N, C-alpha and C positions, 0 to 999 in steps of 0.2 A: 476489594471492589466487587460488588455484585450488581447484576442488572436483571430486572424482571420486565417482561414486555408482553404485548399481544401481537403475535405474528400469525397470520392465517392466510388461507387460500393460496397454497403453494402452486405456482404455475409450472409449466413443463420445463424440463432441463433444456436449455437452449443449445440445439445442435450446432448452431453457427459459432458458438464459443467453444465449449468443451463439455463432455458428458458429466464432469464432476463439478460444474458450476451450475447453481440453480438460483433463480430470481424469485424471492418471496415478496409478495405485495398484498397489502390489505385493501380490498376494494369496497370500502364502506360507502353506503349511499346516504349516510346521515347528513342532514342539512347543515349541521354545525361542524362537519369534518374540516379540519384545518390542514390544507396541503402545503401552503407556503405562507409564513407569517411575516415575511419581510426581512428576516434575519439573514445576514451574510453567511452564517454557518450552513444554512440549507444549500445555497448555491455552491459553497466550497465543498460540501459533501458530495454533491453531484459531479463536480469537476474531478474530485479525487477518484470516484468510482469510474468515471468515463476513461480517464487516462490509465488507471491501473488495469482495468479490464482489457483495454486496447493493447497494452503492452503484454499482458498475460496471453492473449490470443496469438500474438505474433511470436511468442517465445515458447509456447506450450510443448513443442517437440525438442527443445534444447535441453542440455544437461544443466545441473546446478551451476557449474563453473561458467557456463555461457550466458546465463540469465542475468539481467541487470535490474530486476524489480521482483517484488514478492509474488508468490503464487496467490491466486484469488480463489476462495472456496465458496463464497456466498455473497450476494448483494441484493439490495432491494429497498423496501421501506419498512420501518418499524413504527408501530402505533402505540401511543400512550405508554411510554416506558419510564421506569424509575431506576435511579442509580443510588446505591448505598455505598458510601465510602467513609474511611476513618480519618479523622483530623483532630489532632490534639487529644487522642484517646477517647474521642467521642464519635459515635456513628451518626453521620449526617445523611439525610434522605433528600434527594432532589428529584422532582417529578417533571416530566416533559409531556406536553399534550400535543396531540395531532401526529400526522405522519412525518417522519424524518428519514432521510437516506442513511443506510448503513452498509458497511462492507466488512467481511471477515477474510483476513489475509494470513499468509505465512508469518509466523513470529520469528524474528531474527534473534535467537537466544543461544543457538548451538555454535559457539565460537566466533560470532559476529560482534564487532565493536563499532560504536560511532567513531567516525574519523576524528572528531574533536577530542575524543578520549585517548587517542593513541599518542603516547609520549615519545617524541623523536629520540630522546636520550636512551630509550630502552630497545631500540632496533638498530641494526647495522646499516651502513651506508648503502650496501647492495640491496637491502630490503626497502630502503627509502626509494631507490631507483625503480624497483619492481612496483611499488605502490603508485608512484607517479605514472609509470608506463600503463598500468592497468586502469588508472583513473582516466587517462587520455583515451585509451581504447574504448572504455565503457561509455564515456561521454559521446564519442563518435557513434557508438551503437544506439545510444539514446536519441540522438539527433536523427539517425536513420529510421528508427522504429516509429517515432512520432512525427515524421515528416508529413506535412499536410494535415496533421491531426491537431497539434497544439504545441505548447511550449511550457516548460516547468515553471520558470520565473521565481523559484525560491530555493535554488541550490546553494547550500552552505554545509560546512562540516557536520552539522547536526542532522542533516538529511541524507547523509551518505554513510552506509555501513560497509565495513571492511572485514574480511575474514583472512587472517594471516596463516601461512603454513605452520603446522605444528608437528613435531616429531614424537612418535611413541615407539620405543624399542627400536630406534633406528629407522623406522618407516614413516613416510610422510602421509598425512591423512587427506591431503587434497592436491597431491601431485606437484607440490611446490608452487602452486599458483596462488596469487592474491585475488580474491573474489570481491567484486564491488557491486553493491546494490543501492539503488536510489529509491527514496520513499517520499511521502507527503506531496501529492500533486494537487492539493486543495487550492493553491493559489495559481494554478496553471490557467492558461488561456487556450481556448479551443478554436479551431478554424470553423467559422459559422457554416460555410458551404458543406464541409465534410460532416459536421454534426447533423445538419438538416437531411443530408442524403442518407444517413444511417438511421 
C-alpha cells in the first residue's frame, strides 16, 4: 500500500495538546476546493480524530500499561491524495479529490492482538480472569476519560487490542499485566456543547 498526497502549510505545534502532535492543513483558496462532499467517511474521520486526540491529551503523561488508546502523532487534512494497492496481483490506483481528514497514530504491532483473534483454548483460566479484569478496568477508564466528550458506540472484539504477558528467559516483558487498547472512534458521538466550547 502506498499513498501520495499534497500536504502543505504546516501550522504550529499545538501547545494545548503536546509538543509532538502537529496539525497540517492545506489552506487552498481555489474556488473549486472541496471541503465536504457529503460522504459519511468525512464526518467519521473527524469523529475519529476528535476522540483519539482527546484521549491522547488526557493520557499523555501515563505509561504504556496505563493508556487505553493509541498515541497520536499527526492529524489534519490531506488534499488530493492517491492510494496504490495490490489486488489479485494487479496494482490498483484510486484517487481522492479535495480535502479529507487524516490521522497518524501508534501502530499496535509489537505483541498486540485483536481480542477476536485470541483463542481461549490457548490461555489458562487465570489469564482469562486477568483479561476480563483488565477489560473492565479499561472500560471504566474509557468512560471516565470521555465523560462529557462523547461515546464510542462501536465496541466489539475487533476494536479492542490486547497485549498478553510474555516471558523471555524467565523474565516478564510487561510486568505480568494485560494491556488493553481501544481503537476506531469513527462511529462515536460527541457532546455538542463540549465540541462547540473547544
